Backbone bond lengths (Angstrom), bond angles and torsions (degrees), N, CA, C in turn:
res aa  C-N    CA-C-N  psi(-1)  N-CA   C-N-CA  omega(-1)  CA-C   N-CA-C  phi
1 X - - - 1.401 - - 1.525 108.11 -
2 X 1.413 112.26 124.55 1.420 117.38 -170.31 1.628 105.54 -85.07
3 X 1.306 108.70 133.49 1.532 111.38 176.85 1.477 112.69 -79.31
4 X 1.242 119.97 144.92 1.576 127.23 -173.59 1.452 101.77 -73.58
5 X 1.322 115.72 130.79 1.526 125.25 176.23 1.513 105.96 -88.00
6 X 1.283 113.20 122.84 1.479 114.02 174.85 1.524 105.06 -117.83
7 X 1.407 110.06 143.70 1.427 113.95 179.97 1.613 109.86 -91.18
8 X 1.225 109.10 128.57 1.429 115.48 -173.78 1.513 109.08 -100.05
9 X 1.363 118.20 125.93 1.489 124.61 -178.19 1.492 107.06 -66.36
10 X 1.329 117.38 141.90 1.422 117.65 177.74 1.505 109.21 -74.98
11 X 1.304 116.94 156.56 1.430 120.15 176.02 1.499 113.68 -58.16
12 X 1.348 114.74 165.05 1.494 121.09 -173.70 1.406 108.77 -59.12
13 X 1.216 119.43 127.71 1.571 125.48 173.91 1.551 110.85 76.04
14 X 1.381 121.35 10.32 1.422 117.76 177.85 1.504 109.07 -81.88
15 X 1.317 123.58 -25.04 1.498 120.16 174.64 1.514 114.92 -86.98
16 X 1.410 115.36 19.44 1.443 118.54 -177.00 1.443 119.70 85.34
17 X 1.356 113.72 -7.50 1.515 115.44 -176.80 1.460 109.36 -90.52
18 X 1.418 116.21 -176.67 1.400 113.62 -178.46 1.535 111.91 -78.51
19 X 1.355 121.86 165.29 1.450 125.96 -173.42 1.631 100.74 -71.72
20 X 1.384 107.78 153.52 1.520 115.05 176.84 1.486 106.22 -58.22
21 X 1.369 110.34 145.28 1.371 118.81 177.05 1.521 117.94 86.43
22 X 1.352 115.56 -12.78 1.422 121.33 -177.56 1.544 106.55 -75.25
23 X 1.321 116.72 130.27 1.378 124.03 178.77 1.427 111.62 -123.34
24 X 1.428 123.93 156.58 1.375 126.09 172.06 1.529 109.32 81.20
25 X 1.400 113.95 -174.01 1.476 119.93 -178.91 1.468 110.87 -92.84
26 X 1.354 114.40 -176.28 1.426 118.08 176.25 1.483 118.85 -75.07
27 X 1.349 122.07 2.64 1.456 125.30 171.00 1.497 110.27 87.84
28 X 1.367 123.10 4.50 1.431 127.59 177.53 1.474 109.12 -144.26
29 X 1.421 117.06 153.26 1.489 119.36 177.77 1.551 111.15 -75.32
30 X 1.321 110.86 141.35 1.465 114.75 178.96 1.529 110.41 -66.99
31 X 1.407 118.65 128.51 1.437 117.18 -176.40 1.568 108.70 -73.23
32 X 1.323 115.16 158.18 1.454 120.42 178.36 1.504 104.55 -72.31
33 X 1.394 105.61 152.14 1.546 115.39 -175.71 1.460 114.07 -54.43
34 X 1.502 115.16 -44.27 1.387 119.23 -174.34 1.553 112.99 -67.43
35 X 1.337 111.92 -31.89 1.518 114.69 178.83 1.515 107.41 -74.12
36 X 1.312 122.27 -39.11 1.362 123.42 -177.99 1.721 109.59 -67.05
37 X 1.264 110.22 -39.24 1.532 110.57 177.47 1.555 111.33 -71.78
38 X 1.264 115.53 -31.91 1.396 118.58 175.33 1.567 115.65 -67.82
39 X 1.291 117.58 -35.60 1.427 121.87 166.82 1.590 118.03 -62.50
40 X 1.370 106.22 -36.56 1.414 106.55 -179.08 1.621 114.24 -75.63
41 X 1.320 107.37 -29.01 1.478 113.12 -178.50 1.484 114.35 -78.11
42 X 1.401 115.30 -18.60 1.528 119.74 178.97 1.446 109.38 -72.06
43 X 1.342 115.28 121.02 1.576 115.06 -178.86 1.485 109.19 -79.96
44 X 1.335 115.76 152.62 1.489 120.09 176.29 1.542 107.89 -64.32
45 X 1.370 116.26 142.71 1.440 118.17 175.26 1.538 114.40 -71.74
46 X 1.379 117.17 134.84 1.341 124.53 -177.59 1.511 116.91 -94.79
47 X 1.329 116.24 -15.42 1.442 117.34 171.97 1.649 112.35 -148.00
48 X 1.257 113.80 -175.96 1.511 116.56 -173.34 1.537 107.27 -66.63
49 X 1.217 121.00 -38.37 1.484 122.30 -170.42 1.606 105.81 -72.74
50 X 1.219 119.23 -42.38 1.535 119.02 170.00 1.422 116.43 -63.09
51 X 1.400 119.44 -36.29 1.421 125.17 175.64 1.620 110.51 -63.15
52 X 1.281 114.63 -45.04 1.431 120.68 -178.70 1.544 108.63 -65.26
53 X 1.329 120.24 -37.84 1.488 125.70 -174.30 1.510 105.05 -72.08
54 X 1.329 116.63 -38.80 1.464 118.52 -176.18 1.534 110.39 -74.78
55 X 1.352 118.59 -29.55 1.424 127.79 178.03 1.626 107.70 -67.85
56 X 1.369 115.41 -43.54 1.436 121.48 175.70 1.471 115.57 -62.25
57 X 1.326 112.94 -40.29 1.462 118.35 176.83 1.577 114.43 -63.89
58 X 1.433 114.08 -43.59 1.451 119.11 172.65 1.468 112.75 -58.84
59 X 1.308 117.95 -44.50 1.499 119.88 179.66 1.526 112.11 -64.94
60 X 1.398 117.09 -38.50 1.407 116.95 175.24 1.466 114.25 -65.59
61 X 1.365 118.45 -38.05 1.456 120.58 176.08 1.519 115.87 -68.82
62 X 1.348 116.17 -29.44 1.370 122.57 174.95 1.543 109.35 -68.30
63 X 1.330 116.48 -47.06 1.438 120.40 179.96 1.545 112.63 -63.53
64 X 1.316 113.87 -37.60 1.520 117.02 172.67 1.570 109.14 -58.26
65 X 1.252 112.18 -51.84 1.485 114.78 -179.27 1.596 113.45 -54.34
66 X 1.250 111.57 -44.58 1.533 120.34 178.95 1.449 111.77 -59.04
67 X 1.409 114.42 -44.03 1.489 116.43 179.75 1.453 112.13 -67.47
68 X 1.380 120.74 -37.91 1.337 125.90 175.79 1.570 109.89 -64.44
69 X 1.190 123.97 -41.99 1.434 134.14 175.70 1.513 111.50 -58.68
70 X 1.342 114.62 -37.79 1.529 115.35 -177.78 1.530 107.45 -76.44
71 X 1.372 120.40 -23.55 1.407 120.11 178.62 1.509 113.95 -86.05
72 X 1.376 112.58 -30.94 1.481 116.77 -175.28 1.646 110.43 -96.81
73 X 1.264 111.69 -20.79 1.557 115.30 -175.11 1.505 114.10 86.10
74 X 1.433 115.45 12.23 1.512 117.41 176.96 1.464 112.97 -63.52
75 X 1.215 124.78 109.02 1.434 132.86 -172.76 1.570 109.86 -69.71
76 X 1.305 119.05 -24.28 1.476 116.37 -179.01 1.470 113.98 -68.20
77 X 1.303 119.99 -30.72 1.512 126.17 -177.49 1.496 116.96 -110.60
78 X 1.402 119.38 19.48 1.371 117.27 -173.44 1.627 107.45 -81.51
79 X 1.270 115.75 148.84 1.479 119.54 177.98 1.494 109.46 -59.87
80 X 1.346 113.26 161.98 1.507 119.17 -177.86 1.518 114.47 -61.42
81 X 1.347 114.77 -20.11 1.502 117.32 176.51 1.439 113.40 -63.27
82 X 1.450 114.00 -39.36 1.415 120.64 -176.42 1.496 117.61 -107.54
83 X 1.273 115.16 0.37 1.521 119.86 -171.91 1.667 110.31 -82.64
84 X 1.242 113.91 148.92 1.413 120.34 170.14 1.520 114.08 105.35
85 X 1.347 118.77 146.88 1.435 122.93 -177.75 1.454 115.31 -57.77
86 X 1.283 124.32 -28.01 1.424 125.51 175.52 1.573 112.22 -64.27
87 X 1.330 111.34 -48.06 1.456 114.00 178.82 1.630 112.53 -66.04
88 X 1.357 111.22 -35.71 1.540 117.92 177.97 1.547 106.79 -58.71
89 X 1.296 121.07 -47.72 1.420 121.90 -179.31 1.523 112.24 -69.79
90 X 1.239 118.53 -37.34 1.507 118.28 170.83 1.528 115.05 -55.86
91 X 1.408 111.27 -42.89 1.497 114.25 178.89 1.530 111.37 -68.01
92 X 1.355 116.98 -33.90 1.459 119.22 -178.33 1.561 109.95 -69.24
93 X 1.334 114.32 -33.33 1.517 122.72 179.50 1.540 104.40 -60.02
94 X 1.425 110.78 -55.81 1.559 115.94 -175.67 1.610 105.57 -60.24
95 X 1.253 118.62 -46.33 1.476 121.55 -164.88 1.503 109.49 -72.43
96 X 1.275 124.02 -23.26 1.444 132.27 -176.29 1.460 113.66 -77.41
97 X 1.359 117.71 -7.88 1.480 117.09 -178.28 1.500 110.24 -139.41
98 X 1.291 117.96 158.97 1.449 123.53 176.75 1.527 111.70 -81.47
99 X 1.228 117.01 130.74 1.567 119.89 -177.23 1.464 108.50 -123.16
100 X 1.250 118.60 143.71 1.489 123.92 -178.95 1.456 112.83 -60.13
101 X 1.313 114.78 -33.70 1.463 117.16 178.71 1.526 116.95 -60.41
102 X 1.277 117.67 -12.03 1.427 126.69 -178.80 1.540 106.63 -67.88
103 X 1.363 118.96 -40.39 1.474 124.35 -173.82 1.555 109.98 -106.31
104 X 1.410 114.43 11.09 1.453 119.02 -179.43 1.472 115.20 -60.01
105 X 1.323 115.18 -44.90 1.468 119.31 179.82 1.523 109.50 -68.03
106 X 1.322 122.82 -38.29 1.348 125.77 176.68 1.598 108.08 -56.83
107 X 1.331 114.34 -49.48 1.484 114.61 177.69 1.477 114.07 -59.79
108 X 1.290 118.11 -40.37 1.453 121.71 178.45 1.657 109.59 -60.80
109 X 1.283 111.83 -43.08 1.556 109.18 174.44 1.483 115.43 -66.23
110 X 1.300 116.52 -36.43 1.472 119.24 179.31 1.482 111.62 -66.24
111 X 1.351 116.72 -42.55 1.504 118.41 173.08 1.563 110.90 -58.74
112 X 1.302 115.96 -43.17 1.450 117.98 -172.49 1.517 109.91 -66.33
113 X 1.428 118.57 -38.84 1.476 124.59 176.23 1.430 107.74 -64.33
114 X 1.315 120.62 -51.18 1.489 122.45 -174.35 1.531 108.12 -61.57
115 X 1.417 120.08 -39.92 1.517 116.99 175.92 1.487 115.17 -64.19
116 X 1.344 118.91 -24.10 1.457 123.12 176.00 1.485 114.35 -77.91
117 X 1.365 112.83 -31.65 1.507 119.29 -171.22 1.527 106.73 -84.31
118 X 1.270 117.70 -38.16 1.547 120.40 -172.95 1.536 105.52 -75.52
119 X 1.330 115.11 129.31 1.385 121.12 174.88 1.557 115.33 -58.27
120 X 1.316 117.96 151.41 1.586 116.28 -171.33 1.435 109.97 -74.89
121 X 1.364 120.46 -16.27 1.423 116.79 -174.11 1.657 111.20 -73.24
122 X 1.491 109.77 -14.07 1.528 108.81 176.44 1.485 106.23 -97.02
123 X 1.373 113.64 78.09 1.409 121.32 -176.40 1.491 107.54 -70.25
124 X 1.303 127.07 -30.25 1.558 126.19 -177.61 1.553 105.76 -67.22
125 X 1.413 119.21 -39.92 1.370 119.53 178.32 1.436 113.20 -60.10
126 X 1.404 115.79 -47.42 1.393 121.78 -177.54 1.480 112.46 -67.06
127 X 1.277 117.14 -32.62 1.483 119.12 173.38 1.528 111.09 -67.66
128 X 1.279 122.89 -34.03 1.465 124.79 -178.92 1.517 103.71 -74.85
129 X 1.352 126.41 -37.74 1.373 123.96 177.92 1.470 115.36 -65.57
130 X 1.344 111.92 -39.65 1.503 114.42 174.80 1.600 114.25 -66.11
131 X 1.367 112.56 -37.21 1.407 117.59 174.77 1.525 114.08 -61.21
132 X 1.351 113.40 -46.59 1.465 119.93 174.80 1.561 112.95 -49.58
133 X 1.433 110.50 -50.71 1.446 115.37 -175.20 1.407 111.22 -66.17
134 X 1.366 120.51 -33.79 1.520 121.44 -178.94 1.593 107.06 -70.61
135 X 1.304 114.90 -36.54 1.521 116.93 178.27 1.534 108.06 -64.61
136 X 1.385 115.36 -41.31 1.551 118.35 179.30 1.500 110.31 -59.04
137 X 1.323 116.45 -42.05 1.477 119.90 -177.07 1.617 107.82 -59.15
138 X 1.307 114.33 -48.61 1.457 120.80 -177.75 1.570 111.89 -60.37
139 X 1.380 110.70 -45.98 1.473 117.62 -179.91 1.551 110.86 -61.26
140 X 1.341 117.43 -41.21 1.470 121.09 178.18 1.434 110.51 -65.89
141 X 1.316 122.08 -42.07 1.465 124.95 178.92 1.491 110.74 -61.48
142 X 1.377 117.43 -44.54 1.520 121.10 -175.09 1.528 107.52 -68.82
143 X 1.457 117.91 -39.54 1.336 122.00 176.84 1.500 113.08 -61.81
144 X 1.337 117.73 -38.29 1.498 119.72 -174.30 1.559 104.35 -74.41
145 X 1.242 125.74 -37.85 1.364 126.11 175.70 1.490 115.29 -64.81
146 X 1.335 118.67 -41.38 1.321 123.72 166.66 1.586 123.82 -50.85
147 X 1.427 104.24 -42.28 1.479 114.43 172.17 1.498 112.78 -71.28
148 X 1.194 121.91 -44.30 1.420 128.60 172.69 1.556 115.18 -53.25
149 X 1.349 116.66 -48.04 1.341 115.49 174.84 1.609 117.52 -68.21
150 X 1.352 109.93 -30.66 1.423 111.17 172.85 1.480 114.82 -66.35
151 X 1.401 115.11 -39.97 1.484 118.04 174.46 1.585 109.08 -57.26
152 X 1.298 115.80 -47.44 1.472 118.45 -168.82 1.547 104.31 -67.67
153 X 1.306 127.06 -38.66 1.436 125.41 177.01 1.491 106.98 -62.40
154 X 1.220 124.01 -43.92 1.537 122.57 -176.26 1.520 108.17 -68.62
155 X 1.353 118.46 -37.47 1.450 119.53 -179.01 1.575 106.47 -64.72
156 X 1.349 110.68 -52.36 1.665 112.16 -175.01 1.541 107.54 -60.80
157 X 1.451 117.50 -32.27 1.475 113.07 178.15 1.605 113.54 -68.67
158 X 1.319 110.50 -41.89 1.463 112.86 -175.30 1.407 116.86 -78.10
159 X 1.454 119.21 -21.60 1.389 127.30 -176.96 1.524 111.74 -125.10
160 X 1.244 113.53 -102.52 1.553 116.93 174.52 1.609 102.83 -156.60
161 X 1.402 111.64 172.70 1.391 123.26 175.85 1.554 115.05 -63.48
162 X 1.249 117.86 -24.59 1.501 118.48 -178.02 1.532 103.50 -78.97
163 X 1.320 121.86 -40.27 1.558 124.13 175.92 1.464 110.38 -61.93
164 X 1.392 121.13 -20.25 1.472 117.76 -174.80 1.449 112.27 -93.20
165 X 1.445 122.15 0.04 1.375 124.86 -177.56 1.494 108.54 -67.74
166 X 1.308 117.76 125.21 1.567 123.47 179.41 1.493 114.53 91.22
167 X 1.389 114.08 -12.80 1.454 117.56 -176.99 1.490 114.91 -55.90
168 X 1.348 111.92 -43.13 1.469 114.58 -179.57 1.510 120.35 -52.76
169 X 1.274 114.89 -49.85 1.344 122.93 176.36 1.606 113.71 -66.26
170 X 1.372 114.56 -36.51 1.412 121.58 -177.06 1.611 106.11 -63.12
171 X 1.335 111.68 -51.49 1.514 115.16 -175.59 1.480 110.42 -70.88
172 X 1.293 119.11 -37.18 1.454 122.93 -179.90 1.591 108.52 -61.78
173 X 1.187 119.86 -47.71 1.458 121.94 178.51 1.658 108.39 -62.93
174 X 1.248 119.58 -42.65 1.425 120.41 178.76 1.512 109.46 -65.76
175 X 1.218 123.33 -41.58 1.519 126.54 174.61 1.448 115.75 -54.43
176 X 1.300 117.53 -25.22 1.425 120.66 177.58 1.409 118.70 -92.82
177 X 1.356 112.28 3.43 1.560 121.63 178.29 1.572 106.31 -95.62
178 X 1.409 115.35 143.20 1.430 117.95 169.79 1.456 111.29 -60.28
179 X 1.336 118.25 141.73 1.473 122.58 -170.99 1.536 113.66 -54.68
180 X 1.392 109.84 -43.28 1.475 115.07 -179.74 1.475 115.60 -64.42
181 X 1.332 115.96 -26.14 1.484 116.03 -178.75 1.386 114.34 -97.37
182 X 1.371 119.40 5.80 1.451 120.52 178.05 1.538 111.33 -69.45
183 X 1.323 116.37 134.49 1.379 126.37 177.76 1.502 114.41 -129.14
184 X 1.376 118.73 119.45 1.457 133.83 7.31 1.534 105.27 -66.78
185 X 1.407 112.51 154.84 1.498 115.78 -179.17 1.466 116.93 -66.41
186 X 1.357 127.22 154.35 1.308 126.31 -178.49 1.535 115.96 -58.10
187 X 1.314 117.80 140.52 1.499 114.44 178.29 1.573 112.97 -109.20
188 X 1.390 111.43 -7.68 1.530 113.44 179.08 1.626 107.44 -117.45
189 X 1.253 112.30 156.90 1.462 117.14 176.26 1.514 109.91 -80.48
190 X 1.358 111.08 155.99 1.526 114.10 171.69 1.434 111.08 -69.53
191 X 1.375 114.56 137.21 1.432 126.59 -167.79 1.352 123.21 85.65
192 X 1.356 118.90 -2.21 1.435 125.16 -175.32 1.598 108.12 -80.01
193 X 1.398 111.58 118.71 1.458 111.36 -178.97 1.396 120.60 -63.93
194 X 1.346 122.67 147.91 1.439 124.89 178.87 1.535 112.59 -120.74
195 X 1.363 112.61 -3.58 1.370 118.70 -173.86 1.619 111.30 -59.88
196 X 1.292 115.92 -32.97 1.420 117.74 -177.43 1.578 116.09 -78.55
197 X 1.349 115.40 -4.71 1.473 119.07 -174.20 1.654 105.11 -79.02
């Protein structure tokens, strides 16, 4: 009498697959092949000198990635100064509006050129130009503080008060930079409303 042959399923994970009941991914992004191969090829340091050299190389690579991220806006490798959703929201608040600080350097150059062109005997005109430049500095400063406070309020509303620490200065400094020179580059268009976020 022949015994019935039954196929027995291998235990969970025995065939190389995930255990039964496992759902979702592994909780981290899959590294690029070249990065994984590079890590496998890097030998473990055998003394303090090699360890220090390896540490310097890693710091150099990290800085290179951060510089590239500042140019491209890749938020995975941004430096700590610009990283995080709170800083991203603050940048969007600044970039969504026109600020006087964007043209501040242009105003300074114009004032400088005018002061060189006007003859020195027109002291009243030179005094008026200097007064206007001083008023422009004050207006730019007040506008930057206003933008910074607005960004801080929005960050505190969207996240919490702890995330809003330092946002006023961060946003104010960004608002005084020309839009094309801002790093990371703007992700929102000027005039795009953020109140719904």
